[in-house]
N, C-alpha and C positions, 0 to 999 in steps of 0.2 A: 568559602568552602567549595572544593572541586565538585561539579556535578557527577552524579553516579553515572557509569557507563553500562549498557546492557551487556550481558555475559555473551561472548561470541559463541557461535554454534560450530562446533568441530566439523571439519571437512570429513567426507566419506573416506574411510580408511579401509584397505584391503585386508587389514587385520579383523575388522569388525563385520563388514558385510561384503558381498560379491562386489567387485567393481563394475560400473556401468560399462556397457560396450563402448569401443572406440568409435568416435562419430566423424563423419566428414573426411574419412582417409581411405575410402573403398578403393581408389585407383592405386594408392601407394601400397595398400595391403595385397592387392592382386600382383604388383610387380614383386613383392617379397615372396608370395606363395610361389610364383614361377621360379623364383631363385632357389627355394627350398626344393622344389621338384628336381632341379639340376643337381643340388647337393645330395639328395637321396639317390642320384645315378652315379655319384663319385666325382662330381665336377665342382671344383671350390672356386673361389673369387672374392670379391670385395664389394661391399655395399655401403655407402655413406649417406647417412641421414643428417640433412642441414636445415637449421631453421633458426629464427630468432629466439631470445630467452622466452620461455613461457609457451613455446608453439607446440608443446607436446612430444618432444624428441625422447624424453626418457620414458614417458608412458608408451610410446611406440615400441621401444626396446623391450619394455617388460612384457608386452603382448607377444613380441617376437619371440622371446625367450620361451615363454609358455607354449607358443605353438610349435617351436622346434623340439621341445621335450615331448610333446604329444606325438610327434612324428617319430620319436626314438632317437633323435640326435643327442649326442653329448654337448652339453651347453656350458661354457665357462663365461661368467659375467664380471666385469670390473669396471671402474670409472676413476676419473681424475677429479681432483678438486683444486681450487686456486692455490692452496699452500702445498701442494704435492709436486709442484714445478721442479724443486731441487732435490727430489728424492727418486733416485735412479729406479725405473722399472715399477714405481709404486702401483700403478694401475693393474698391472699384470702380476705381481707378486701377491696382491691382495684379492685376485680374482678367485673364483671357486665354482664348483657346481651346485645345483640345488641341494644335493645333500651334504654340502660342507667339504667335499673332496677338493683339494687345491690342484690348480693346474700345473704349478711349478712347485720344486723343492725349494723354498725360499731360503733355507739354510744353507744349501749347497750353492745357491747363486750368490748369496752374500759372501760366502767363502771364497768364490772365484773373484770377488772384488779386489783381493789382495794379490792376484797374479798378474804378471807382466801382460801388457796389451789386453787390459780386462775387456774392452769393448768386443773384440774378437771372440773371445773365449766364451763370455756370457752369451753372445748370439749363437754360437754352436751349441751351447747347452739348451738355449731355449729352442731351437730348430729341432734338436733331437726330441724334446719333450713333446713338442707339437705333432712331429711325425709319428711317435708312437702312440699318442693319444688318437690320431686319426686312422690308425690300422685297423681298429676293431669295428668302428662305426664313424658316420659323419660327425664332424665337429664344428660348432659354432662358437667362435670367440667374439664376444660382445663387449665393446667398450664405449663407455658414455663419456661426453665432455672432453673430446680429444684436445680442444683448444687449450686446455691446462696440462696436457701430458708434458712430461720431462723429456729431454733430449733422446734419451736411450729408449724410452718407449716409442718415440717417433721414428727412430732409426729401425727399431724391431718391426714396426708397422710397414714402413716403406720397402725394407728389404725382404723380410720373411713372406710378406703377402705375396711378393713376386716369385721368391725362391721356391714357395711351396705351393705354386699355383696349380700344379698336377696332383695334388692331394685333395682328399675330401673335406677341405677345411674352408669355412666361409667367415670372412671377418667383416662383422656388422659394427660399424662405429657410427657415433653421432658427434657433431660438431656444431657449435654456436656460429652462426652466420656473421661475417663482417667483423669479427674481433680476433682474427687469428694473427700470430706472429709470423715472422718469415720463415721460420723452421717448420711451423705448422703447415704454412701454405705450400713449402716444398714437399712436404709428404703428401698433401692432399693432390697436388697437381701430378706428382708422380704416380699416384694410384690411379688417377683419372686417365692419364697417358697410357696406362697398362690395362684398361678396360674395366675400371671400378664403375658399378652402376650408381647413379645418383639419385637420391630422393630428396626432394626440396619441399619442406612443410611451409605453406603459405597460410594466411589467414582462412578460418573456416568459412564455408558458405552461409548464407542466412538459413538454409534448411538445416544444416548441421548445428548452428547456434540455437535454433528452436528445439531440436532434438536433446541437446545438452541441458537446456533450461528445462525442459519437462523431466530428464532425468534427475536433476538436483531438487526441483521444487515439487516433484511428484505429481504433477498435472500439467496438462498443455497449457501454455501462457496465452493470455489475451494480446491484442495488438499493441496496447500501451506498454505492457511489460517488455515486448519484443523491441519497441522502439527504445527503451531504456538499456536493454541488454546489448544493443548494438553498439554502445559506447565503448565496449571491450575491443571494438575492432576486429573481432574474429580471432583474438589471441586466447587459447583455451584456458591458460592459467588465470589470466586477468578476467576472463568470463565466469570461471567458477568461483573466484575470489569475490567478484562483484555480486554474484547470486547468493553466496553465503553471507555477505555483508547485509544485503536486502533481508534475508531470512533473520540475521541476527539482531536486526533494528526492528523486527516484528512488523515489516512492512509487506509481507506476503500473505494474502488471504486465498485460500482455495475454497471456491463455492461453485456448486453445480458443476463439479468436475473440471473447473478452470482456474489457473493461478492468476491472480490479479495484483497489481501493485497499488497500495493505498498510500495517499498523501502525494503532495507535489513536489517535495524535497528530493533533490538528486542524490544517489547513494555516493559515498566517499569514493575517491580514486584509489588506486592501489595502495601507494605508500601511506596515505591517510588511513586506509583500511587496517594496515598492518600496525600502525600507531595506536589505532583503536583497540586492537587486540591486545597490545601491550598494556594500555591502560586499563584493560579488564582483569590483568594479572595482579597479584599480591606484590607488594614491594620486593620482598625476597626473590620471587621469581622473575620480576623485571630485571633485577640485578643478574640473574643467572643468564637470561636470554641476552642481554646487553654484552655481558662478559664474553659469552660464548661468539657473539657475532664479530668481536674484534679477533678472536682467536683463528676462526677458520670455519669451514663447511661442517667439520665433525669435532667432537670434544668428548673427553671422559669426564664422568662426575668428579673423579679424584682429582683431576687438574683443576677443575672449577672450584672444588673446595679449598684447595691450597692457594689459588689466586684470589680468592674472596676472603680468605683467612677465616674459614669456617669448617665445621667437622662435616664428614659426609653424611652423618645423621641428620644435621641441620639442613641439609639440601633435599631431603626426601619429598617434603611437601612442595617446595618451590619447583622441583624438577616435574613432579607429577603434575602440578598446575599449568606449566609450559607444554607438557605433553598433551594434557586434555584441551589445550587451546589450539592444538594442531599446528603449532609453529615448529615443533619438533617432532621426529619420529625416532625410535629406537632401533639400532641396527648393529648386531655383533657386539653389544655391551657398550655402545658409544651412542652419544645424542648427536643426531644429525639434522640440519635444517631441511625442512621438507623440499625446499627449493632455494637455490642460491639467490634468487632474486628477493627472497624473504630475508635472508641474511644480509644482503647488501641494504635493503630498506632499514634494518635495524641498526647496521653499523653507520649508516649515513646520519643517524639521529644522534650519534655521539659526538662529543667535542673533539677535534683532531688531537689535541694533547693528551686527552683521556685514552682516545684509541691507541695512540702510539705507546703510552705508558703501559697500558694492559699487555700489548703485544712484547714489549722488551721484558716485562716481568716473566711473561710466559715462557720466554727462551730460557731464562735462568732456571725456571722450574722443570723445564723439559730436561735440561742437562743434568740438573740435580737428581732427576729420577732416573737417569741413565738412558735417556731418549737419544735419537740419532742427531749427529751434527747437522745433517742436512735439514731437519725439521726445524732446528734451533735456528740456523742460518736464514731459513724462509721468514723467521719472525724478526729477526733483527735488520734485514735488509731495509725494511722501510719504517723502523721504529727508532734505531740508534741514532745518537746525536754525535757530531764531529768531536773526536777526542775520547770517545768510549773505547777504552783499551781493551775490555773484556769483549766488546763486539767485534773488534778488529780480530782478535785471536779465534773467535769462533768462526768468522768468516773465512779467515786464512786456512784453518784446519779443515773446514768443509770443502774449500776448494782443492786442497791437497787430495782429500778423499774422493773427489768427483774428477779429477783431473785426467784419469785413464777413461773412465766410463762416459763421461759427459764433459769434455774439454770446454765447450761453448758455454755451458752453464758455470763451470768453474770460473772461467774468464769473467763472468758477470759478478761472481762472488768476490774475486780478487779485486776487481776495479772498485766495487763498493768498499772493501776494505781500506783500499788506497784514499777513496773519497772521504773517508772518516778519520784518516791519519793526518794530524798536523804537519805543516810544511817542514818544521825544524825537528821532528821526531827521529830518532836514530834510526829506527827500523823502516824508515819510508823507502830507502833506496833498495832494501831487500824485497819490500813488497812491489815495488816498480818491477823489479827483476822477476819476480814469480808472475806477475801479471803478464808481462812481455812473452815470457815463454808460453803462457796459456793462450794468449792470442795467436801466437804463431801456430799452435798445435791445433787450434780451431779454424785455421784458414784465414785469419785476419791479419795478414802480413802488414798491410798499410798501417793499421792501428798500432801494431807492435813497433815498427819503425819510428812512428811518430811519437810514441810514448819514450821509446829509448832515447830519442833525440833530446828529450827533456831531462833524462836522467844521467846518461853515460856521456863522457867518463868521469865527469868532476865530483860525483857525489859520493863516491865509495872508495875504499881502500883497494890498492891494485891486486892484492890477492883475491878479494871478494869480486872485483870486477872480472879478473880472468877466469874465475869460476862461472861468472855469468856469461861471459863470451863464449865458453866452451859448451855450455848448455844450450845457447842459442845456435851456435854452429851445428850441434848434433840435431837439434830440431829442424833448422832451416835446411840441413842437407837433404832432407826428403823432399824439398819443394823448390830450392833456389841454390844451385851449387855456387853462384857468384857470391850471393850473400853469406853462405856458410863459410867460404874461404875468407871473406872481409872479416867476419868475426873473429875466426880463429887467428888470423894474423895480427889483428889488433890486440887480441888478448895475449899472444906470445911476445909482443913488444913491450908489454908493461914492465916496468922496473920492479925488482925486488921479488918476484913471484918464485915459488918453488921449481926447482929444475924439473921434477917429474910432471908438474902441471904444464910447464912450457913445453916439455916433449910431447905430452899428448895434444896440445894445441897445434904444434907444428906438424905433427903426423896428420891430423885432421884437416889442416890447411892444405897439405899436399894432396890428399885423397880428394878433396874437392876441386882442387886445381886440375887434376887429370880429368875431372868431369867437365870443367870449363873449357878446356881444349888448348891451353897455352902450354905446350909440353917444354919449350926452352926454359920459361919461368919455373915450371914444375922441376925441372932437373936440378936447377939452382937450390930451390927451396928444400928439395928431398936431401941434398948433402948436409944442410944445416939440421934437418929433422933427424937424420941418422946420428950425427954427432951428438945432439941432445939427448936421444933416446939411449944411446950406449953410456953417456956420461951419467945419467940418472938411473941407469939399470931398469928403465921402463920397457919390460918386454912387450907390452900390448903396442906400444908406440915403435917399438922397433919392428914387429912384425908388420905392421901397417906401412912403415917407411919402406921396407925392403919390398913389399908388394907394390908400391908406387914406383919404385926402381924398375921393377919388372914391367910395369905398364909403359914407362918411358922406353925401355929396351924393346918392347913390342912393337912401338910405333916408329921405333928408329930401324925396324926391321932387322934386329938381332935377335931372332926368335930362340936360338939355342941358349943364349945367356938368359933370355926372358923366362923360359921355362925353369932354369936352374934357380934364379931369384925367386920365382913363384914357389918352387919346392922348399926354399929354405924358409919362406915366409910362412908357409903352411905348417912347417916342421916346429917352428917356434910357436906359433899359434896353437897347435896341437899339444904341445908339451905343457903350455900354460893353461890349457883347457878352455880356449875361446876360439877354436878354429872355425866356427861356423856362427859366431855371434853377430849381432847387427852391425856393430861399429867397425868391426876388423875383419872385413870380407875377404880374406886371404884365399880360402878355398873357393869362393865365388868367382874371383878372377881366374883362378886356374881352369875352372870350368868354362868360362868364356873363351880362354885361349884355345883349349883343347877343341873346342867347337869351331873356331875360326881355321884351326889347322886341319879341319876335316875329319877329326876324330870323334864322331859324333857318339859312338857307343861309350867310351871313356867319359864324355862330357855328360851323357845322360845318367850315368853311374854315379858320378860327383853330385848331380842334381838331386837325384833320387835320396843319396845319403844325407844331402843337406836338409831336404824336406822332411825326412825321417827323424833326424836329429833335432831340427828346430822345433818340429811338432810335439816331440816328446818332451822338449825342455820349456814348452809353453812360449816359445818366442815367435809370436804371430808375425811381428813386422819382419824378423829375418826370414821367416818362411815365405812371406810375400816376395822378398828379393828372390829367393831359390825359384818360386813359382815363374817369375819373370824370366830368369834365366833359362829355365826349363822351356818356356814357350818359344824362346829364340832358338834353342838348340833343335827342338822338334820342327821348326820351320826350316832351318837349315839342312836338317836331315831328310827333308821332303815328306815329312808326315803332316800334311797341311791340317787336316780334321783335327788331329790331336793338338797341333799348335794353336789353332783357333780356341779349341776348348780350355786350354791352359791360360791363354791371354785373356778370354772371357772371364775365367776364375780369378785371374789377378785383378781385372777391372772390377769385378763384383766385390773385392775387398776394399775398395776405394773408400767407402763410407765409414767403414771400420777403422781404417789404418791411415787414409789420406793418399792423395795421389800428387805426382810431382814430376820433376825433370827425368828421372831415371825410368818411371813409368812410361812417360811419353816416349823415351828413345828405345824401350824395348816392347812393352804391350802394344802400344799404338803402332809402332813399326811392324810387329808381327800381324797384327790384324788388318792392316792396310795391304801387305804383301799377300797375304791369303786372299783377301777379297779380289786382288787383281789376278792372281793365278785361277782363281775358281770363277772368275767372270761375274762376281756378285757387285755390279755396278752400284746399285742402291746402297749397299754397305759401305763401299769405297767413298761415295759422296758424302755419307754421313759422317765417316771419320775425318773427312777432309776439312770439316769445319774446326774439328779439334786440332788437326795439324797445323792449320793456319795460325793457330796461337803460338805455335813453337818458333815461327819466324821472328817473332818479337823478342825473344829470350836473350839476356846479356850473355849468355854462353854461347860460343860459336859452334861447339859441339852440337848443342841442341837445335840451333839454326840449321846446321847443315844437315842433320838428320830429317828435319822438317822439310827443308827444301828438296831433299832427295825424293821424299815420298810424294810430295806434290809434283815433282818432275816425272816420276814413274806413272802417276795418274794421267798426266797431260800426254805423255808418250803413248799410253795405252789407248787413248782416244784420238790418236792421230794428230797430236799437236806437238811435235818435236822441237819446233822453234821456241815455242813457250817454255818447254822442259829445259832448253839451254839457258833461256833467261833466268829462269828460277835458279839455275845452278851457277850463276855468274860469281857469287862470293865463293861458294864451294870450290869452284876450279881454282881460285887464287891459293888454295891451300894444298893442291895436290902434290907439290914438290915440298912440302914442309913436314916436320915431324907432327903426326896426329891424324885422326880420322877425318877424310874428306866427304865421305858419304853416309854410310850407316855408322853407328857407334855401338859395340866395338866394330872396327873395320871388317868387312867381308871381301876377301880377295875376289871372289866370284862377282862381286859387283862391278868391277872394272871393265870386263867383256860387255856387260849390260849398258855400261856408260858409253863405250865405244860404238856399239850398234845405235845407240840414241844419237850420239853426236853425228854419225854418218848420215842418219836419216834427215838431221837438220842441216847436213852440208857443213858442219863445222869439223873439218878435217884437221885443223892445227889442234884442236882440243882432243881429238881421238888419237892423234899421234903423241900427245904429251901422256894421255893415259896409258898408251901402250908402253912408252919409254918407262913409266913408272912401274908398271907390272913386271917388266923384264929385269929392271933394276932390283926389285924385291927378291925375284926368283934367283938371280945370281948371288945375292947376298945370303940366300937360305937354301942351299941345295939339298937340305935333308928334309924338306917340306914339299911334296909332290903337289899340293893343291896351289902352290904358287907358281909352279912350273906349268901347271894345266891352265890357270888363268891367263898366264903370260902368252902361251901359245894360242889360247882362244881369241884373246885380244888382237894379236899379230895377224892370225888368219882372217879375222874380220876386216881390219884395216886394209891389209893386202889383198883380200879376197883370194885367199891361198888355201886349197884344198889340203895340201899336206900338212900345213900348221894345224888346221881344223881337226884332222885325223889324229895327229900327234895330241892334240888337247883332249879328244875323245878317249884315247888310250890311257892317258894319264888320269882322267877322272875315273876311269874303271877300277882304279885302286884307292880312291878316296870315297868316303861315305857321303857323298853330296849328290842325291838323285837328280835334282833340278838342273844344276849345271851341266851335268852328264848329258840329261836329255837335251839340253840346249845345244850342246856342242854336236851330238848326234844330228839334230834337225839342221844345224847349219851345214854339217857335211852333206847331209841329203838334199839340201836346197841347191848346193854347189853341183853335186852330181846329177842332179835332175836336168841341169842345162847341157851336159855332155855325155852322160852314161845314165839314162834314166832307168834302165833296168837294175843297176847297182844301187840306185837311190832308193828303190823301194824297202828292201830289208833294213837299210839304215834308218829310214824315217819310221818304219815298223818298230825298231828298237827304241827310237825316241818316243813314240807313241804309247809303248808299254810302260815306260818309265813315268811319263806325264800321268797315265791312268793310275799307276801304282801310287803316285803321291797324291792324286786326288785334284790335279791341276785340270779342270774342265776346259778352261779357256784356252790353255796351251795345246791340250788334246785336240779340241776342235780345230784349231789352226793346222795341226799336222794332217788330221783327216782331209782337210780340203786340199793340202798339198798331195795326198796319196790319190784323191779322187781325179785331181788334175793330171796325174800320171796314169789314170785308167787302172789302178790297182784294185784287185778284187777286195770287197768288203769282208772284214773277218770279225766275228763276234769276240769282243774283248771285255772282260770284267776285271775289277781292281783286284789285285793280288795283295789286298790289305789284311788278309787273315779272317775276313767275314765268312760265316758258315752259310750252307744252303738254307738254313731255317730264317736266316735274317740277311738276304742278299743286299737289302739297302744300306745296311749299316757298316761301319768300320769296325775293326777287331775291338777297339777299346769301347765303342758304343755297345756292341754286342756283350762285353764283359759287364759293363754296367746294368744293362737291360736285364740280363739274367739274374743278377743278384737282387735287383729292386723287385723283379717278378716273384721272387722267392719271399718277398716281405721285409727285407733289410731296409734300414733307414739310410739316408745319405751318408750319415757320419760311419756307419758300420760298413757300407760299401767302400768308403774312402780309406778305412783302416784296413780293409782286405786287399785293396788294390794299390796300398801306398800312395794315396792321392789325397788331395784337400777336398772337403765336402763341395766347395765351389767348383772344382773340376768335374766332379760327379754330376752336380746340377747341370753344368754346361752341356756335358755328353748326353745327359737325359733330355735336356731341352731339344737338341738337335735329332736326336732318335725320335722324340714325339712328332716332330715336324715332318720328318721322312716318312714315318709310319701313318700320319694323319690322326694321331691320338691326342687326347687333351687330358687324360687322367690316368692314375696308377691302375684303377679298376679296370680300365679298357686294356692296360699294358698286360695285366695278369690274365686276362681273359684270352688276349691274342698269344702270349707266351705258352699257355696250356695248349692252344690248338696248334701251334707251328712245332713246339718241342716235341709234341706227340706225333705229329706226321713226320719229323725227321727221324 
């Protein structure tokens, strides 16, 4: 007969008696108090509490929440658990205030999960809710157990904590040390880089151990008792469990006001202590606790009843028994293990076969009761056996559900579904395909290729493989043009596929070939694509193929016909209703051409229409393309501050939508050029590390763009010889069809190259560039920017003032501020040698244009020239539209600042200004830096003062 066990003593519960004070954390508590003081002044930020299991992180957060509420802050608290990893935003959706008010509208967020590019729109909604919540009073968002957060919650943490840093929002998070996944580490590292405060909870001091021992035992301990409790090694949970175990065993005696330990037997260690608690329960209660430990951190009574095949009524006594033992607590109608270490200790006592069977059975129950696919998938991930078709269906369905919001997690689910599928199963090839696409989308291209090598092309019918290739081409188009073209070409060559499918593959192949840079091959492929699209009546493919023809004509410098074909493509796309869709970017190409032709106003109008339309249609990825386009147009128009803000906004969307070749060739290009013109060397060097990665890309177009940016940086630092070395490959393409420097080609770059080559003594290269510029101008007499660039290049090569003057005159009729300023500066430089008096007004005109553009480095150079000529100093301010109340800011920054100061959220400002919230955030960040502000509270105060004065 089993010996009877003493009844365990319940731990002190906050529901029964006041909690004892937090011991041994005075220093950490002081840091938190200082942070709360800053929050009260309107300054947000991030604090991370890190420590091993049982170190008191959850207790610290609980006390922090109480302290925040006493200060009048709005507090929302949530937390993750091991089985919430596959449930997007679970910790945030379940967070609430002390009065039960939810932070987020869960129903609205779940509805957004059906929208295209869900990650982007979910984050927009979350940001809006947080901004609104923080408008009235400071907000503390408290999240426990970040190590178990899902991908989307981690994305929210690392993006919104940065994006909303100017709001009165404190993110207080706790994470278990030493057990984080790469995704968690990425989030924590990024928050630390951006200034998060770190509190690391180590073992308690001997003094704190003594205080806690007195709190629990009700009297100061003697020396012998303290020697025993030191066995807990200063870990609060182990210490308290040890003390309660001693009390439960009747081994503590309080006499003469001192707590003494009787007997010589050492108390049980933690896991044994938990087992003793189990032994003290009734058999039905043991079943309840053991079954619950297999399911997860929290569980409902109804689920336990069905799993154990008992009525809810039959579980009343067992559940109460478990609650009385203090193994469980009850929260929001669910049973929760008091600490996950307790759940782990109980689960570890179960045979593995039993644990797996319980979890697999629970997954079926969850689905039968209408639960989420994600919850069921988390249960079958580690419980299903190979060949379990029902489990495979659950995992595939959950992966599909999560594919937009959490592609990395979806990829894990799909890989597990593949592992559970027998090699000869007919659906295995389809699952391989699904997994490949998810791996691509989550940035694991190498894994996708490796998996594809095992499956394609021999394991599936041609039509199915062609569909797979089309999907992979579309996905990889965002990351690798060469890979995308290869997939589309392989798919189009498959026998017996429908002509409409073949037409789409051929069109997509051509589109990506233009990005690769082989335009002779593109022209040949384009003819085949046009024939296929017409034969199949596939309007989308036809529009794309015609747009590709326009691209080829553009790089053959037949610009008149290129514009005609672009108009045809846009008309077809518009009639079919997809003129601004992601994969048929006819209107986008037209905007790039207008910009290259120096028609910035028209190009910006196209961009703004594209952004407005795609934003209204919920096409975040397409909107991202338009943002990238607008950043380039603003750069070339000479609106450097706005260009930088737009490029930063596009970069900020990287986590939501992914970065790739197209972003490198536009956003990174814009950011580097702005940094060089403004003299921001630190930013230029930061971007240089990213640019170097472009040099290894298989697409020559990407390599050329990267080498051009690095050459510009080298030349700016006085190393023209190195610049020429970097451009060795690019130079070989000067007389070929296609972009040689930037992409799309900018005619105004050729004079920049000529100046660089002359400084390096590379006269032959300079002469080739001039010949190319003049050939382009002759072929396109209706485009003044080409004639201006040719005259500018010739004037530099021949050191001829007349050509330079002609270039300046031609630029005067083109909407390109910086090339015009550059030509005027070159004229002034030449005149300074022979007619210094005439040089001054010309250099003054150049200086005015540089200042208007915000090109501080270029303006400083011209000021030096003017000083050398003895010209009187004139006070010059930027003519960017800034008001007297905000002289430090650009017009765009002023517009944002005024609306934010009125209490608008970033989304409201964006809608008002027809911008993206990311662009608003970028403008606001730069305005804060210029004004020396760190919070919206300070901005509102300054705005009242300045606007009143004005």
